[in-house]
C-alpha positions in Angstrom: -0.4 0.3 0.2 1.8 3.6 -0.8 0.8 6.4 1.6 0.7 9.1 -0.4 1.1 12.1 1.5 4.9 10.3 2.8 5.5 9.3 -0.8 4.5 12.2 -2.5 7.0 14.4 0.8 9.9 12.8 0.0 10.0 12.6 -3.5 10.2 17.0 -3.4 12.6 16.3 -1.1 14.6 13.9 -4.1 12.7 16.6 -6.9 14.7 19.5 -4.7 18.4 17.7 -5.3 17.8 16.7 -8.1 20.3 17.8 -11.0 17.9 17.8 -13.3 15.2 19.2 -10.2 12.8 16.2 -10.4 12.2 12.8 -8.8 8.9 9.7 -9.7 8.2 6.5 -9.3 5.5 4.1 -10.2 2.7 3.5 -7.9 0.7 0.9 -9.7 0.9 -1.1 -12.3 -2.0 -3.5 -13.9 -2.9 -4.6 -17.1 -2.8 -1.3 -18.8 -3.0 0.5 -16.2 0.3 2.7 -14.3 0.0 5.7 -11.6 3.4 7.7 -10.5 4.2 10.5 -8.4 6.2 13.0 -10.6 7.6 15.7 -8.4 9.2 19.1 -9.8 11.1 21.7 -9.0 9.7 25.2 -9.6 10.4 25.8 -13.1 12.0 22.7 -14.3 9.3 21.5 -17.5 8.8 17.8 -18.4 9.6 18.7 -22.9 6.6 18.0 -25.2 5.8 13.8 -25.9 2.9 11.9 -27.2 0.0 11.3 -24.5 -1.2 7.7 -23.7 -4.7 6.7 -25.3 -6.6 8.4 -21.8 -4.6 10.4 -18.9 -5.3 12.4 -16.1 -3.0 14.6 -13.6 -4.2 14.8 -10.3 -1.9 18.3 -8.3 -0.8 16.9 -4.7 0.8 20.4 -4.0 2.4 23.0 -5.7 1.2 24.6 -9.5 1.6 22.8 -12.8 1.1 24.4 -16.2 0.4 21.1 -18.5 1.4 23.1 -22.8 0.2 22.0 -25.9 -1.1 22.8 -28.9 -4.9 23.8 -28.4 -4.2 25.9 -24.9 -2.3 26.2 -21.5 -4.4 24.7 -18.4 -3.0 25.8 -15.0 -3.6 23.4 -13.0 -3.0 23.3 -8.7 -2.9 22.0 -5.2 -5.8 19.3 -4.9 -7.1 20.1 -8.5 -7.4 17.2 -11.3 -7.4 17.0 -15.1 -7.8 15.4 -17.8 -4.8 15.1 -19.5 -5.7 16.5 -23.6 -4.7 14.0 -26.5 -1.8 15.5 -28.3 1.4 16.8 -27.4 2.6 18.1 -24.4 4.5 19.3 -21.5 4.2 19.8 -18.7 6.4 23.3 -16.6 6.2 23.7 -12.8 5.0 26.8 -11.9 5.9 26.0 -8.3 7.2 23.3 -6.3 4.9 20.7 -7.1 3.5 17.2 -7.5 1.4 15.2 -9.0 -0.4 12.3 -9.6 -0.3 10.5 -13.1 -2.7 7.8 -14.0 -2.8 7.1 -17.5 -3.9 3.4 -19.6 -1.4 2.9 -21.7 -2.9 0.8 -24.8 -6.9 0.5 -25.2 -9.2 -3.1 -26.7 -10.0 -2.9 -29.9 -13.2 -3.5 -31.0 
């Protein structure tokens, strides 16, 4: 069992001393479902990348900006947003920790 509050605190502590300003861990891996805790120091950017078939981002602490061609979205603590189905990036506006939930594949009809 994972305690998100403890995991968030540990990863934020690690991100703040990491040369790249980040720390992460997969906390649930069940078939196509992945849930990961990611911590970013303020100003850290996860560059543009492809989106999985389905994803959401829940901010545990701090504030992030999800960037995409269709428009940017700022997300703060205790807010949950779906992740766009287009290439996107993430920028830490403050020291932050978030839970990223992804589905890596979907069955074909």
